[in-house]
VEXDO-7646 format. One line per 2 residues: number of its first residue (from 1); for each residue z, y, x negated of N, C-alpha, C, O. Coordinates in pm, whole numbers. Atoms other than C-alpha are relative to their C-alpha. Layout:
NUM> Z Y X Z Y X Z Y X Z Y X ~ ...
% end
This chain:
1> 124 -76 -33 -78 -1677 108 -67 -65 134 -76 -186 156 ~ 36 8 -151 -220 -1663 466 -141 -87 -12 -211 -90 -113
3> 116 59 -44 -506 -1879 621 -57 108 85 10 147 181 ~ 93 -79 -81 -759 -1645 765 -62 -78 106 -111 -186 72
5> 82 44 -131 -911 -1735 1114 -82 117 55 -52 234 31 ~ 41 -101 -62 -1157 -1559 1321 -30 -34 133 -42 -154 159
7> -14 33 -141 -1188 -1534 1695 -39 113 60 -5 225 23 ~ 48 -105 -88 -1369 -1347 1964 126 80 68 217 14 117
9> -98 -75 -88 -1141 -1080 2123 10 -14 142 109 23 205 ~ 13 33 -139 -1255 -1185 2460 63 -150 23 83 -188 138
11> -60 114 -37 -1101 -1535 2403 146 17 21 202 117 -25 ~ -153 -1 -15 -734 -1610 2508 81 15 -114 50 -46 -217
13> -97 -16 135 -469 -1517 2262 82 -119 13 119 -161 123 ~ -104 102 24 -252 -1796 2133 94 19 -99 74 106 -183
15> -91 -36 91 55 -1827 1940 -47 -64 -140 12 -40 -246 ~ 48 58 118 -155 -2035 1691 -62 103 -78 -68 91 -201
17> 73 -130 61 -336 -1704 1610 80 62 -93 16 126 -176 ~ -88 -73 88 -29 -1569 1414 -37 133 34 -66 170 147
19> 28 -141 3 -92 -1208 1319 -128 28 55 -223 -19 -7 ~ 139 -57 -59 -380 -1062 1527 -52 124 -47 11 225 -17
21> 64 -140 46 -593 -788 1371 -149 -1 48 -232 -86 16 ~ 127 -26 -30 -896 -636 1545 -72 65 -121 -31 166 -178
23> 72 -62 124 -1151 -578 1266 -140 72 37 -231 87 -45 ~ 133 -73 -23 -1429 -391 1459 57 177 -16 170 227 -9
25> -24 -144 -6 -1469 -19 1428 5 56 145 82 145 179 ~ -7 -32 -138 -1531 18 1779 80 -73 92 64 -195 86
27> -68 63 -95 -1289 -70 2060 -100 -99 80 -206 -48 116 ~ 85 90 -76 -1451 -397 2249 -5 43 160 103 59 217
29> 54 -34 -134 -1596 -308 2593 90 -104 80 82 -224 54 ~ -48 67 -137 -1382 -436 2897 120 -75 -48 167 -163 24
31> -148 69 26 -1053 -550 2689 98 105 8 100 212 -52 ~ -156 -118 12 -718 -376 2768 68 -38 -117 72 -150 -168
33> -118 17 101 -475 -320 2512 78 -129 27 93 -219 -55 ~ -89 104 -32 -270 -551 2672 -44 -144 2 27 -235 -39
35> 60 116 22 -494 -827 2700 -38 -35 -150 -38 -153 -184 ~ 33 41 112 -597 -807 2349 110 -31 -101 89 -63 -219
37> -127 47 50 -233 -872 2260 -26 3 -182 -19 -98 -251 ~ 24 -38 133 -307 -713 1901 164 23 -62 269 52 -3
39> -122 -53 74 -54 -666 1608 -54 126 -61 18 224 -80 ~ 45 -120 37 -291 -422 1475 -150 14 29 -212 -78 83
41> 123 -9 -25 -629 -272 1488 -57 73 -146 -42 195 -150 ~ 53 -44 116 -786 -204 1136 -140 16 3 -223 -71 -26
43> 159 -71 -11 -1107 4 1190 -42 13 -138 -162 -7 -159 ~ 73 -20 128 -1141 71 813 -50 -103 -66 -120 -82 -166
45> 29 118 88 -1196 -268 699 -144 -53 58 -213 -140 4 ~ 138 26 -75 -1505 -284 940 -135 27 -100 -116 103 -195
47> 103 -67 86 -1848 -236 766 -22 138 57 23 171 166 ~ 48 -150 -8 -1987 127 755 -80 2 138 -138 -99 180
49> 109 -14 -127 -2175 258 1085 -140 -46 -47 -203 -130 17 ~ 139 14 62 -2499 250 867 -19 -148 1 -111 -201 64
51> 27 123 29 -2460 -84 773 -4 -88 152 -96 -165 178 ~ -8 64 -110 -2359 -217 1113 -111 25 87 -148 -75 149
53> 107 -52 -69 -2632 -48 1289 -137 -69 -54 -218 -115 26 ~ 115 65 72 -2907 -188 1019 13 -143 48 -84 -189 108
55> 6 119 -17 -2775 -539 1063 -32 -38 139 -114 -128 153 ~ 32 33 -135 -2785 -554 1445 -2 -149 48 -67 -203 138
57> -45 159 -70 -2636 -921 1459 -144 -105 -6 -156 -208 61 ~ 127 71 31 -3000 -1046 1335 36 -120 -91 73 -92 -205
59> 13 89 99 -2984 -1388 1183 -52 15 -144 7 -7 -250 ~ 92 -8 144 -3249 -1324 917 56 114 -78 22 131 -195
61> -70 -95 96 -3047 -1045 797 149 -44 -35 202 26 -121 ~ -140 65 12 -2711 -1220 783 33 -2 -174 133 52 -221
63> 4 16 154 -2765 -1294 390 20 129 -54 126 169 -103 ~ -38 -144 57 -2820 -951 290 105 85 64 171 164 -4
65> -128 -83 -78 -2572 -794 537 132 -57 -77 214 25 -119 ~ -125 66 65 -2296 -1040 379 25 79 -143 134 127 -174
67> -12 -50 106 -2393 -904 38 38 146 -24 110 182 -117 ~ -11 -122 -14 -2401 -551 121 137 46 70 182 160 61
69> -136 -23 -80 -2071 -582 339 82 -22 -132 161 67 -163 ~ -93 60 117 -1904 -750 29 9 114 -95 123 141 -133
71> 18 -106 53 -2021 -450 -168 97 106 35 174 159 -46 ~ -81 -105 -65 -1852 -213 59 148 -25 -18 227 62 -52
73> -119 61 -2 -1550 -442 72 73 9 -140 195 21 -152 ~ -81 -34 127 -1488 -408 -304 45 130 -41 116 156 -138
75> -42 -128 21 -1453 -66 -276 82 77 96 109 196 85 ~ -65 -42 -104 -1261 -43 38 147 6 -14 187 -109 -33
77> -146 18 15 -866 35 9 40 -91 107 139 -161 84 ~ -99 61 -126 -781 -127 344 -14 -152 -34 47 -228 41
79> 9 120 43 -884 -461 154 175 -27 -53 229 -131 -17 ~ -121 7 80 -524 -410 -51 102 -16 113 201 -88 107
81> -108 41 -104 -363 -369 299 -13 -129 52 94 -180 86 ~ 9 129 -36 -511 -712 406 42 -90 -88 70 -201 -42
83> -71 99 115 -387 -886 102 143 20 7 220 -74 -13 ~ -151 -3 -25 -53 -749 159 43 -82 100 130 -165 75
85> -34 80 -121 -38 -899 522 -5 -138 -44 83 -213 -2 ~ 16 118 37 -162 -1206 353 125 -77 -74 144 -199 -72
87> -105 56 72 143 -1249 148 133 12 107 238 -50 86 ~ -111 -13 -110 370 -1150 460 -18 -121 104 80 -187 138
89> 1 122 -116 232 -1416 726 -85 -91 -46 -174 -69 -129 ~ 69 132 40 106 -1761 701 -134 -17 79 -224 -86 31
91> 145 -12 -109 -185 -1716 985 -30 132 19 48 217 62 ~ 53 -141 -66 -397 -1424 1035 -116 -17 51 -211 -58 -17
93> 142 10 -60 -666 -1416 1291 -59 138 6 4 233 52 ~ 70 -105 0 -933 -1164 1243 -90 5 138 -165 -89 167
95> 71 5 -157 -1081 -1054 1615 -116 106 -19 -107 222 -58 ~ 113 -71 -22 -1417 -947 1653 -60 -23 143 -30 -121 211
97> 79 -3 -131 -1656 -854 1972 -143 -94 4 -197 -148 100 ~ 163 41 -8 -1991 -987 1872 -11 -148 91 84 -217 129
99> 22 127 -83 -2138 -1282 2063 -1 -105 -76 59 -206 -38 ~ 35 134 44 -2252 -1519 1808 136 6 -108 173 104 -173
101> -98 16 101 -1955 -1668 1604 -23 -76 -135 59 -147 -193 ~ 32 18 120 -2153 -1730 1305 -85 109 -63 -119 99 -181
103> 86 -105 42 -2359 -1412 1277 87 134 14 46 220 91 ~ -79 -113 -23 -2090 -1147 1252 91 45 -139 128 -32 -227
105> -88 -12 112 -1888 -949 1008 133 -40 -25 190 -14 -131 ~ -126 54 27 -1571 -1110 1058 -14 -138 -82 88 -175 -141
107> 19 120 74 -1721 -1449 892 2 56 -160 70 9 -251 ~ -2 -61 136 -1802 -1228 590 137 50 -35 179 12 -145
109> -129 -35 26 -1460 -1070 597 86 -109 -27 147 -103 -134 ~ -83 105 29 -1270 -1399 624 -10 -75 -132 83 -116 -201
111> 81 72 123 -1487 -1557 348 61 88 -137 115 33 -233 ~ -14 -109 102 -1429 -1239 120 190 -8 -18 250 -16 -125
113> -159 12 30 -1030 -1255 181 55 -104 -28 176 -103 -54 ~ -61 124 24 -996 -1611 129 -55 -12 -150 -28 -110 -219
% end
């Protein structure tokens, strides 16, 4: 079973990242596909647009956001794909564009998958 890591898409790619998946619904500004060094882009695992807009990366909404996002993930078929990848790769890095390394959906997704 894979270990899931999270990392900003703007940070330099590393071999330690293992299999790299962008988990944002929108492509990050200013990042070329070459620089991103992705193995895949899984838009479907990201929070719904309505939830993302409501959350707005506000710290006081993080707990409620995590609960609501987990409810979305419970019904999301893209989770099955992620679990299949976890059987195939020992290290998977979930890439996100948000500024705050603690207040973003990748944190919730990593915890959910582990």
